[in-house]
ZAKOL-983570 format. One line per 5 residues: number of its first residue (from 1); their letters; for each residue x, y, z of C-alpha. Coordinates in steps of 0.2 Angstrom, whole numbers. Last residue first. Example, Ala and Ser with C-alpha at 12.3 -4.5 7.8 and 13.67 -1.06 7.14 Angstrom:
# residues 2
2 = sa = 68,-5,36; 62,-22,39 .
***
This chain:
# residues 268
268 = lilyh = -61,124,-161; -64,122,-180; -59,104,-179; -69,100,-164; -85,105,-173 .
263 = fylyf = -80,96,-189; -77,80,-181; -93,80,-169; -104,85,-184; -97,70,-194 .
258 = kgfrl = -101,58,-180; -119,62,-182; -128,72,-169; -141,65,-156; -151,76,-146 .
253 = vrtkl = -156,69,-129; -170,75,-118; -171,68,-100; -188,74,-90; -181,85,-76 .
248 = nlrny = -181,82,-57; -163,90,-57; -156,74,-51; -166,65,-64; -158,76,-77 .
243 = iknif = -141,70,-72; -144,52,-70; -154,51,-86; -138,57,-95; -129,43,-88 .
238 = erati = -143,31,-93; -143,38,-111; -124,37,-112; -125,18,-109; -116,12,-93 .
233 = idgsv = -102,1,-89; -95,5,-72; -81,18,-69; -64,20,-77; -46,18,-73 .
228 = hyvkg = -37,6,-84; -18,3,-79; -3,3,-90; 14,-1,-84; 32,6,-81 .
223 = ysnin = 29,9,-63; 14,0,-55; 25,-11,-44; 31,4,-35; 14,8,-28 .
218 = rllll = 13,25,-21; 12,32,-38; -2,21,-43; -13,27,-28; -9,45,-32 .
213 = takaa = -16,42,-50; -31,33,-43; -36,48,-33; -34,60,-47; -45,49,-58 .
208 = ddiyt = -57,47,-44; -59,67,-44; -61,67,-63; -76,54,-62; -71,42,-77 .
203 = fnhpi = -85,37,-89; -87,20,-98; -100,17,-113; -113,4,-118; -122,9,-134 .
198 = dpnvp = -139,16,-130; -134,34,-134; -130,30,-153; -118,44,-158; -113,61,-156 .
193 = wiakk = -123,65,-139; -130,82,-135; -141,85,-120; -158,93,-124; -161,109,-114 .
188 = nkmak = -167,111,-96; -154,125,-93; -146,115,-79; -148,100,-91; -138,109,-104 .
183 = ifmgg = -125,114,-93; -122,97,-86; -122,89,-103; -110,102,-109; -96,97,-97 .
178 = yldnt = -96,81,-107; -98,86,-124; -94,105,-125; -78,103,-113; -79,110,-97 .
173 = vnpgy = -72,97,-85; -69,109,-70; -78,97,-57; -84,81,-64; -85,71,-80 .
168 = fdafr = -70,63,-89; -70,50,-104; -62,33,-100; -44,34,-92; -28,26,-94 .
163 = pivlg = -16,28,-79; 2,28,-85; 15,29,-72; 34,32,-77; 50,35,-68 .
158 = ikdkk = 63,43,-79; 80,41,-87; 81,23,-83; 84,18,-101; 68,8,-101 .
153 = yyefl = 59,23,-94; 65,35,-108; 60,23,-121; 43,20,-112; 40,38,-114 .
148 = lkein = 44,39,-132; 32,25,-135; 18,33,-126; 21,49,-136; 20,39,-153 .
143 = nrlig = 4,30,-146; -5,47,-143; 0,53,-160; -6,38,-168; -23,39,-159 .
138 = kkgna = -25,58,-164; -20,55,-182; -32,40,-185; -24,23,-188; -25,17,-170 .
133 = nlphe = -22,-1,-167; -13,-1,-150; -15,-19,-146; -26,-24,-131; -15,-29,-116 .
128 = envpl = -22,-16,-105; -40,-22,-106; -55,-19,-118; -71,-27,-113; -74,-31,-127 .
123 = ydfkg = -63,-37,-142; -53,-31,-157; -58,-13,-153; -56,0,-167; -42,12,-163 .
118 = ygyvn = -33,8,-147; -24,23,-146; -39,35,-144; -43,26,-127; -35,37,-115 .
113 = gpfvv = -19,40,-106; -14,52,-92; 5,53,-92; 14,54,-75; 32,57,-75 .
108 = tsnst = 44,51,-62; 59,63,-60; 77,63,-61; 78,82,-62; 88,82,-78 .
103 = eagkl = 78,67,-85; 61,76,-80; 66,92,-89; 72,83,-105; 56,74,-104 .
98 = inets = 46,90,-103; 55,96,-119; 50,80,-128; 32,81,-122; 31,99,-129 .
93 = iyynq = 36,93,-146; 24,78,-146; 9,88,-140; 12,102,-153; 4,90,-167 .
88 = wnkyp = -12,91,-157; -15,109,-162; -32,106,-173; -39,96,-158; -36,110,-146 .
83 = fnnai = -22,107,-134; -19,99,-117; -7,100,-102; -8,87,-88; 9,80,-90 .
78 = yivsa = 11,77,-72; 29,77,-66; 35,69,-49; 50,71,-39; 53,88,-46 .
73 = gkldk = 68,98,-41; 70,108,-57; 53,107,-68; 54,126,-70; 72,127,-75 .
68 = iikdm = 69,112,-88; 53,121,-94; 63,138,-98; 77,130,-106; 66,119,-117 .
63 = nfids = 54,134,-123; 39,125,-130; 32,121,-113; 31,139,-109; 30,144,-91 .
58 = kvidv = 19,153,-78; 23,147,-61; 12,145,-46; 18,139,-30; 2,135,-20 .
53 = dkpfl = 3,144,-3; -11,157,-10; -24,143,-11; -29,138,-29; -42,141,-42 .
48 = klake = -43,161,-42; -23,162,-43; -23,149,-57; -35,158,-68; -24,174,-67 .
43 = enrvi = -8,164,-70; -16,158,-87; -1,147,-95; 2,136,-80; 14,126,-71 .
38 = arvni = 7,123,-52; 21,117,-40; 14,106,-27; 21,100,-10; 11,85,-3 .
33 = knkll = -1,90,11; -13,75,6; -27,87,3; -15,97,-7; -10,82,-18 .
28 = iktva = -29,78,-21; -32,97,-26; -17,97,-38; -23,81,-46; -40,87,-49 .
23 = ygyag = -34,104,-56; -23,95,-68; -36,83,-74; -48,97,-78; -36,110,-84 .
18 = tagiv = -29,123,-71; -14,113,-67; -8,111,-85; 10,105,-80; 8,98,-62 .
13 = vhlgn = 24,98,-53; 26,87,-37; 40,90,-26; 45,76,-15; 40,70,3 .
8 = didyk = 25,59,-1; 30,52,-18; 50,50,-15; 51,38,-30; 59,51,-41 .
3 = nnm = 73,54,-29; 82,71,-31; 101,71,-32 .
***
């Protein structure tokens, strides 16, 4: 049977390998000469991103039989796929299918977490012991998925590593907010930030997220736990300043209200 703790010699399957986190993970695995299978929806995009020797498989995470077949032999499975905000309910369904495949292959599952599950913070700085108080749909969904993952782990059906990240920036991060900051700067336009830009914030450089993930996987004591991975505390204005200063431009920030952000992502 496959060994879910054979990190450096086993097969790593990255679901959503063309996304920001999946791409960063695939790059670090290739750099470490680890065997990778890239599970994607857009095969053409994957062929442009990855070397010819990467095993690229077009799959369907909603087809249980198909995904179980495509995950066969995996030591590690990365749930790096994502959905538009309005389709987030699909996340739970697809995760159930992936977990069946992970159980069948005796795999370790990596689930990249975020701060949605915390809801309103009880204290700062937030640590890994902070209660999961989310009352919004997205946060509740994330918490339900984590609960399902831990149920599988506690029954020894899977290995489990959960790095919990702040907001991503870096190569292949293309969302309108965080990727958009860099695009706006390159066009010498105002950067968009939805709330007070002078409130302390955290960001995670996407390649650092991938490195931290591999570090956790190689440490057996990190399994079945949650680990925060973020950069230093910085305000959004300071962060945006760094981008514009690098281009020798004057920083310009356009602040939108929270309701703009909500409706913007709702219609994506």
